[in-house]
Backbone bond lengths (Angstrom), bond angles and torsions (degrees), N, CA, C in turn:
res aa  C-N    CA-C-N  psi(-1)  N-CA   C-N-CA  omega(-1)  CA-C   N-CA-C  phi
1 X - - - 1.410 - - 1.523 106.71 -
2 X 1.342 114.29 135.74 1.452 121.99 178.77 1.542 109.38 -71.01
3 X 1.321 111.60 153.94 1.497 117.44 -174.11 1.513 112.09 -59.71
4 X 1.358 116.11 -40.72 1.477 120.44 -174.33 1.590 106.63 -69.70
5 X 1.334 117.05 -38.10 1.505 121.23 -179.71 1.577 103.96 -66.55
6 X 1.331 117.46 -45.93 1.392 117.08 179.50 1.579 114.01 -55.08
7 X 1.311 113.59 -40.92 1.466 118.96 -179.43 1.540 110.12 -66.11
8 X 1.313 118.21 -40.91 1.460 121.45 177.36 1.506 110.98 -64.70
9 X 1.311 118.91 -47.21 1.500 122.29 178.35 1.552 109.25 -60.81
10 X 1.274 116.37 -40.24 1.520 119.33 178.62 1.509 111.16 -64.82
11 X 1.295 116.60 -41.27 1.484 121.29 175.44 1.549 110.00 -61.92
12 X 1.365 116.63 -39.01 1.427 120.07 -178.76 1.507 110.61 -62.96
13 X 1.419 115.23 -45.18 1.436 118.31 -177.69 1.594 109.21 -62.50
14 X 1.302 115.30 -44.69 1.482 116.88 176.39 1.508 114.13 -57.18
15 X 1.318 112.31 -43.40 1.495 116.70 178.21 1.517 113.87 -62.05
16 X 1.359 115.68 -36.36 1.484 119.79 176.20 1.550 110.52 -61.05
17 X 1.326 114.02 -49.83 1.454 117.85 179.09 1.565 114.07 -63.74
18 X 1.326 117.13 -33.18 1.422 122.09 179.79 1.519 113.25 -77.08
19 X 1.343 117.95 -28.59 1.439 122.42 -169.54 1.583 110.95 -100.14
20 X 1.296 120.38 -42.38 1.408 120.26 -170.95 1.581 110.62 -90.38
21 X 1.274 119.84 131.00 1.447 121.44 -180.00 1.515 117.40 -73.63
22 X 1.298 118.80 -21.58 1.402 123.23 -177.35 1.496 112.19 -131.45
23 X 1.359 113.68 113.12 1.500 118.27 -176.47 1.481 106.86 -136.11
24 X 1.376 114.35 134.21 1.444 121.21 179.41 1.559 109.45 -127.66
25 X 1.266 113.61 137.88 1.504 118.68 176.26 1.534 110.73 -107.40
26 X 1.344 115.21 130.93 1.453 123.60 179.72 1.467 113.52 -123.51
27 X 1.348 115.45 140.00 1.508 116.66 167.44 1.611 105.52 -84.79
28 X 1.264 116.26 148.57 1.419 119.05 178.93 1.544 108.42 -142.61
29 X 1.333 114.81 158.52 1.452 120.76 178.17 1.541 107.07 -86.01
30 X 1.366 112.96 108.99 1.478 118.25 -176.96 1.549 112.39 -71.23
31 X 1.315 118.47 -12.85 1.438 121.99 178.90 1.574 109.74 -79.88
32 X 1.374 114.81 -30.31 1.386 119.93 179.53 1.534 116.24 -94.71
33 X 1.291 113.88 -33.58 1.491 123.92 -176.18 1.494 109.30 -96.21
34 X 1.309 115.51 120.91 1.473 122.00 172.63 1.474 108.11 -123.98
35 X 1.394 116.74 -177.89 1.457 121.03 -176.72 1.479 115.25 -55.95
36 X 1.334 117.19 -41.47 1.504 118.65 -179.44 1.505 109.59 -68.66
37 X 1.306 120.29 -40.37 1.504 121.19 -178.34 1.538 105.53 -66.15
38 X 1.363 121.43 -43.43 1.449 122.22 177.07 1.498 112.98 -57.73
39 X 1.280 118.49 -41.64 1.467 124.15 176.09 1.567 110.46 -60.85
40 X 1.308 114.33 -44.91 1.521 118.44 178.40 1.509 107.77 -63.97
41 X 1.278 122.51 -43.05 1.423 124.72 -176.20 1.566 108.97 -66.14
42 X 1.352 115.01 -38.71 1.424 118.61 177.52 1.505 109.60 -62.28
43 X 1.268 119.45 -46.41 1.479 122.72 -177.12 1.548 108.37 -65.94
44 X 1.360 118.61 -39.74 1.488 121.45 175.12 1.526 110.90 -52.19
45 X 1.360 113.19 -50.82 1.409 119.63 -176.75 1.474 112.79 -67.14
46 X 1.326 117.97 -40.37 1.442 122.92 173.31 1.532 113.13 -58.21
47 X 1.235 118.44 -44.41 1.498 123.47 176.90 1.530 109.61 -63.87
48 X 1.255 117.32 -44.58 1.459 122.59 -179.76 1.529 108.90 -59.33
49 X 1.325 117.85 -48.18 1.458 123.45 179.05 1.505 115.82 -66.83
50 X 1.332 114.19 -24.27 1.459 118.02 177.97 1.548 113.31 -70.56
51 X 1.229 114.66 -18.73 1.481 117.02 177.91 1.531 114.28 -77.18
52 X 1.330 114.44 -10.14 1.465 121.10 177.99 1.500 111.92 -72.13
53 X 1.246 120.45 138.79 1.468 123.04 177.11 1.521 109.04 -90.85
54 X 1.326 118.17 87.41 1.468 124.84 176.13 1.555 107.41 -127.59
55 X 1.288 116.08 160.82 1.466 119.59 -176.42 1.482 112.81 -62.23
56 X 1.310 118.79 -44.32 1.435 121.79 178.98 1.552 107.43 -124.15
57 X 1.282 114.15 142.59 1.486 120.81 -174.93 1.530 108.28 -81.83
58 X 1.381 116.05 130.46 1.451 118.51 -176.80 1.528 111.05 -70.63
59 X 1.295 117.79 140.41 1.444 127.61 169.77 1.493 112.79 -84.94
60 X 1.342 117.92 124.89 1.420 124.37 -179.25 1.505 110.91 -99.41
61 X 1.302 119.28 126.05 1.448 124.95 173.25 1.495 111.58 -125.88
62 X 1.319 114.15 139.48 1.438 121.26 178.76 1.568 107.57 -125.03
63 X 1.325 116.42 136.66 1.526 118.82 -175.14 1.541 107.08 -143.62
64 X 1.335 118.10 127.10 1.401 123.69 172.25 1.498 104.37 -79.86
65 X 1.344 119.39 127.10 1.464 119.50 -172.84 1.557 110.71 -112.16
66 X 1.254 113.51 154.30 1.512 120.58 172.98 1.454 106.63 -88.74
67 X 1.403 117.59 111.61 1.466 123.07 -170.53 1.437 113.75 -56.89
68 X 1.333 119.97 -53.04 1.507 122.98 -174.52 1.557 110.01 -62.01
69 X 1.283 116.17 -38.04 1.464 122.45 178.53 1.488 108.64 -69.16
70 X 1.324 121.28 -38.87 1.446 124.41 179.69 1.499 108.99 -70.53
71 X 1.334 116.62 -43.40 1.437 119.08 177.66 1.532 113.92 -59.02
72 X 1.321 115.68 -45.85 1.462 119.21 -179.20 1.541 110.41 -69.64
73 X 1.276 117.96 -31.56 1.464 122.74 177.42 1.556 112.18 -68.83
74 X 1.321 116.05 -43.14 1.416 121.14 -178.04 1.541 112.06 -73.98
75 X 1.380 113.98 -30.76 1.471 114.88 -179.47 1.543 109.60 -67.57
76 X 1.252 119.61 -17.13 1.487 120.59 177.62 1.515 113.96 -89.90
77 X 1.380 114.98 -2.69 1.471 119.49 -172.50 1.507 106.06 -115.59
78 X 1.390 111.36 -177.83 1.482 118.63 176.09 1.527 112.66 -75.13
79 X 1.296 118.57 -4.36 1.477 125.44 177.23 1.474 112.40 -98.14
80 X 1.329 119.19 27.71 1.483 121.14 -175.90 1.486 110.76 -64.20
81 X 1.341 120.80 -30.62 1.503 120.89 -178.18 1.538 111.40 -64.49
82 X 1.261 120.85 -29.49 1.448 122.32 -179.26 1.539 112.65 -82.86
83 X 1.309 117.59 -4.40 1.520 119.02 -175.31 1.489 110.79 -66.68
84 X 1.307 117.56 -25.94 1.581 119.90 179.81 1.465 112.87 -64.84
85 X 1.282 121.94 -21.36 1.472 128.35 -178.08 1.583 109.18 -66.47
86 X 1.300 117.59 -30.11 1.411 118.51 -169.74 1.573 112.07 -87.67
87 X 1.348 116.35 94.75 1.405 122.76 174.07 1.566 104.30 -153.76
88 X 1.303 115.68 143.94 1.398 121.33 -175.45 1.541 108.83 77.20
89 X 1.352 115.39 -177.43 1.469 119.82 179.60 1.519 108.22 -63.63
90 X 1.342 116.28 116.82 1.504 121.82 -176.71 1.495 109.00 -129.09
91 X 1.386 108.57 140.12 1.478 114.37 177.20 1.507 106.86 -123.93
92 X 1.259 116.65 146.32 1.474 124.78 -178.69 1.516 108.44 -108.94
93 X 1.366 114.66 121.82 1.510 119.03 171.59 1.455 106.75 -106.49
94 X 1.339 120.85 125.53 1.394 122.83 177.08 1.515 108.74 -137.10
95 X 1.386 109.34 141.04 1.482 122.78 -170.60 1.551 111.01 -122.67
96 X 1.287 115.31 150.09 1.487 120.12 -179.12 1.457 112.48 -77.57
97 X 1.386 120.51 -17.91 1.460 123.67 -179.14 1.481 107.99 -128.09
98 X 1.337 114.41 141.98 1.463 122.34 172.20 1.528 108.73 -112.88
99 X 1.298 118.40 121.36 1.452 120.68 171.57 1.493 110.05 -155.18
100 X 1.341 116.34 156.49 1.423 121.07 -178.97 1.532 114.50 -56.76
101 X 1.368 113.35 -35.59 1.491 117.30 -178.30 1.511 107.67 -68.17
102 X 1.360 118.28 -39.54 1.458 116.94 175.44 1.472 114.35 -61.83
103 X 1.345 116.91 -41.11 1.464 119.67 176.39 1.479 107.18 -60.31
104 X 1.221 125.06 -38.23 1.500 123.31 -176.78 1.550 106.72 -65.88
105 X 1.362 116.39 -44.34 1.461 119.88 -177.39 1.528 111.36 -67.50
106 X 1.330 117.80 -29.29 1.448 124.21 179.56 1.557 107.40 -69.09
107 X 1.375 116.08 -46.83 1.426 118.37 175.31 1.472 115.78 -62.77
108 X 1.275 117.26 -33.81 1.454 122.87 175.37 1.596 111.11 -65.48
109 X 1.307 113.00 -42.64 1.460 120.03 176.61 1.538 111.12 -62.10
110 X 1.360 113.52 -42.71 1.428 120.69 -177.46 1.516 114.78 -65.07
111 X 1.324 114.44 -34.08 1.512 123.15 -179.41 1.538 109.18 -63.97
112 X 1.343 114.55 -35.06 1.481 117.94 -178.53 1.509 112.89 -82.20
113 X 1.297 118.98 -0.30 1.515 121.28 -177.51 1.529 110.35 -136.89
114 X 1.323 115.96 113.44 1.468 121.08 178.41 1.439 114.86 -89.16
115 X 1.384 117.11 1.56 1.446 118.53 178.34 1.526 114.22 -81.40
116 X 1.345 118.06 -8.56 1.464 121.40 179.38 1.485 107.73 -113.93
117 X 1.353 120.07 138.27 1.424 124.31 170.20 1.510 109.43 -120.22
118 X 1.353 111.64 125.10 1.438 122.04 -171.20 1.583 104.84 -71.33
119 X 1.326 118.69 128.97 1.469 123.46 177.74 1.540 114.16 -103.89
120 X 1.333 113.46 -43.21 1.453 120.14 -175.66 1.463 106.67 160.91
121 X 1.360 114.83 -174.35 1.449 118.17 -179.29 1.557 111.50 -179.86
122 X 1.332 110.75 -157.61 1.474 120.21 -176.90 1.506 106.91 -138.42
123 X 1.366 117.64 125.53 1.473 124.53 179.08 1.514 102.39 -120.32
124 X 1.398 116.87 116.52 1.401 119.23 -173.89 1.588 111.09 57.49
125 X 1.260 118.57 -116.12 1.520 120.45 177.49 1.491 111.50 -111.48
126 X 1.305 118.67 7.34 1.484 121.69 179.41 1.570 111.69 -104.08
127 X 1.322 112.02 144.74 1.473 116.85 172.87 1.481 109.87 -84.65
128 X 1.347 118.35 139.80 1.448 119.74 -170.59 1.543 107.92 -131.96
129 X 1.337 111.57 152.89 1.520 120.82 174.00 1.540 107.39 -110.94
130 X 1.299 115.49 -176.73 1.450 118.57 -179.61 1.532 110.51 -62.77
131 X 1.307 117.39 -42.53 1.510 121.27 179.87 1.546 108.70 -61.95
132 X 1.294 117.00 -37.52 1.478 120.78 -178.13 1.515 107.75 -65.29
133 X 1.255 117.05 -41.84 1.524 124.69 179.71 1.543 107.94 -62.32
134 X 1.325 120.10 -43.33 1.425 121.68 174.49 1.473 115.78 -61.60
135 X 1.365 116.49 -38.92 1.397 125.75 178.16 1.553 109.53 -63.82
136 X 1.289 113.01 -43.52 1.490 117.34 -179.62 1.532 110.46 -62.04
137 X 1.270 118.85 -37.14 1.510 120.86 178.53 1.488 110.81 -67.31
138 X 1.415 118.87 -34.71 1.388 120.62 179.33 1.507 111.13 -69.07
139 X 1.305 116.28 -32.96 1.489 125.09 178.35 1.569 106.24 -62.19
140 X 1.236 116.84 -44.02 1.503 115.93 179.15 1.490 113.58 -61.96
141 X 1.303 119.58 -37.20 1.462 123.09 179.06 1.546 110.69 -67.39
142 X 1.347 116.12 -38.64 1.473 121.75 -179.00 1.551 107.23 -68.80
143 X 1.302 119.70 -41.50 1.398 121.90 -179.16 1.551 109.37 -68.35
144 X 1.319 121.56 -41.49 1.422 126.12 -179.45 1.516 106.15 -62.96
145 X 1.347 120.58 -46.86 1.440 123.97 -178.73 1.587 109.25 -60.04
146 X 1.315 117.55 -43.06 1.447 121.65 177.06 1.516 114.56 -61.13
147 X 1.336 114.52 -41.05 1.458 118.55 175.71 1.503 112.54 -63.45
148 X 1.331 116.70 -44.50 1.467 123.54 -177.59 1.594 107.03 -61.40
149 X 1.281 118.02 -41.89 1.447 122.73 -177.24 1.507 110.07 -65.06
150 X 1.356 115.29 -42.44 1.451 119.95 -177.93 1.574 109.95 -69.80
151 X 1.262 114.77 -40.72 1.510 117.83 176.67 1.499 111.33 -61.95
152 X 1.363 115.57 -42.67 1.482 117.25 176.88 1.478 112.50 -60.00
153 X 1.440 116.35 -43.67 1.467 118.76 -178.08 1.539 108.46 -62.51
154 X 1.346 119.54 -39.35 1.412 120.78 -178.62 1.488 111.38 -69.89
155 X 1.324 120.88 -36.03 1.416 125.13 -174.75 1.539 112.77 -72.57
156 X 1.360 116.45 -34.14 1.486 117.19 -173.80 1.489 113.57 -59.49
157 X 1.329 124.63 -45.05 1.509 122.26 175.63 1.456 111.21 -62.34
158 X 1.313 119.39 -41.62 1.436 123.87 177.53 1.477 111.90 -56.76
159 X 1.274 114.71 -52.33 1.538 122.38 179.41 1.506 109.86 -55.96
160 X 1.296 116.52 -44.73 1.494 120.55 -179.68 1.532 109.46 -60.35
161 X 1.320 113.03 -46.14 1.565 116.75 -176.80 1.490 108.53 -63.96
162 X 1.383 117.35 -42.02 1.454 119.23 -175.75 1.595 108.61 -68.46
163 X 1.328 116.59 -36.91 1.483 118.45 178.84 1.565 108.58 -65.69
164 X 1.337 120.73 -42.59 1.410 124.29 -179.32 1.491 108.91 -63.28
165 X 1.305 120.18 -45.67 1.451 125.48 -179.17 1.557 111.49 -64.57
166 X 1.335 113.52 -40.30 1.476 115.53 -176.63 1.597 110.48 -76.25
167 X 1.247 117.24 -28.29 1.443 120.59 179.44 1.567 109.64 -71.48
168 X 1.265 115.43 -38.49 1.559 121.09 -177.10 1.443 111.73 -101.78
169 X 1.285 123.24 29.53 1.462 123.90 -176.50 1.530 108.81 -64.72
170 X 1.279 118.55 -52.52 1.413 125.45 -176.36 1.573 111.20 -59.39
171 X 1.315 117.27 -43.13 1.445 125.01 179.26 1.585 106.94 -67.14
172 X 1.271 118.75 -44.32 1.450 124.04 -179.55 1.559 108.09 -64.74
173 X 1.291 118.36 -45.33 1.424 122.02 177.29 1.555 114.47 -59.95
174 X 1.335 114.73 -44.31 1.450 120.48 177.95 1.541 110.05 -64.68
175 X 1.305 118.15 -40.22 1.387 121.74 -179.25 1.577 109.93 -64.20
176 X 1.324 116.41 -48.27 1.409 121.53 177.18 1.530 114.04 -57.78
177 X 1.344 114.44 -39.47 1.482 119.52 179.40 1.517 109.70 -65.87
178 X 1.389 118.83 -43.65 1.418 123.60 -179.29 1.569 108.34 -63.82
179 X 1.330 120.32 -38.85 1.442 119.47 179.23 1.500 110.97 -69.59
180 X 1.398 117.46 -33.06 1.425 116.75 178.18 1.565 110.14 -69.92
181 X 1.297 119.34 -36.55 1.474 120.92 179.45 1.506 109.52 -64.30
182 X 1.278 116.49 -37.57 1.492 119.26 -175.74 1.537 110.26 -69.09
183 X 1.232 118.03 -27.22 1.423 120.97 -177.74 1.567 108.79 -77.61
């Protein structure tokens, strides 16, 4: 690769790490995985993520990386600690949105495919391992449960008030009409 092209690719790698909030590095079997299979896997993941109810749909990107170039690029950046992951056939998955629900879907997708081995990645500004990814998915469930409990607590008094008002509609209407006649 020419020096100028290496520079451009290196800049692209740094831009990916600085721009995208959720990045995951995988090892893959380059004898089994080719460009068409990668495109199929990308579409599978995109379809899986589209089932999530979020404001904006995440964009899925897959990129086969040049390891030596990635290592040298990352060593010059704040992500130098992750540079050791890049050895052997490596693919980079990067998404426009980082959320615990997306992490859960990614783990679900990974379980169905033995051709990819999770190495590590970046979630927001933190470097993550497989265990960190699992913990992030647990966080999502805890937050969801808390929200459901709070909504239930808020809804109970409202539901009781609605029930009381609906049961006594006729009586309330008659009382209001009598008050109006007296005036």
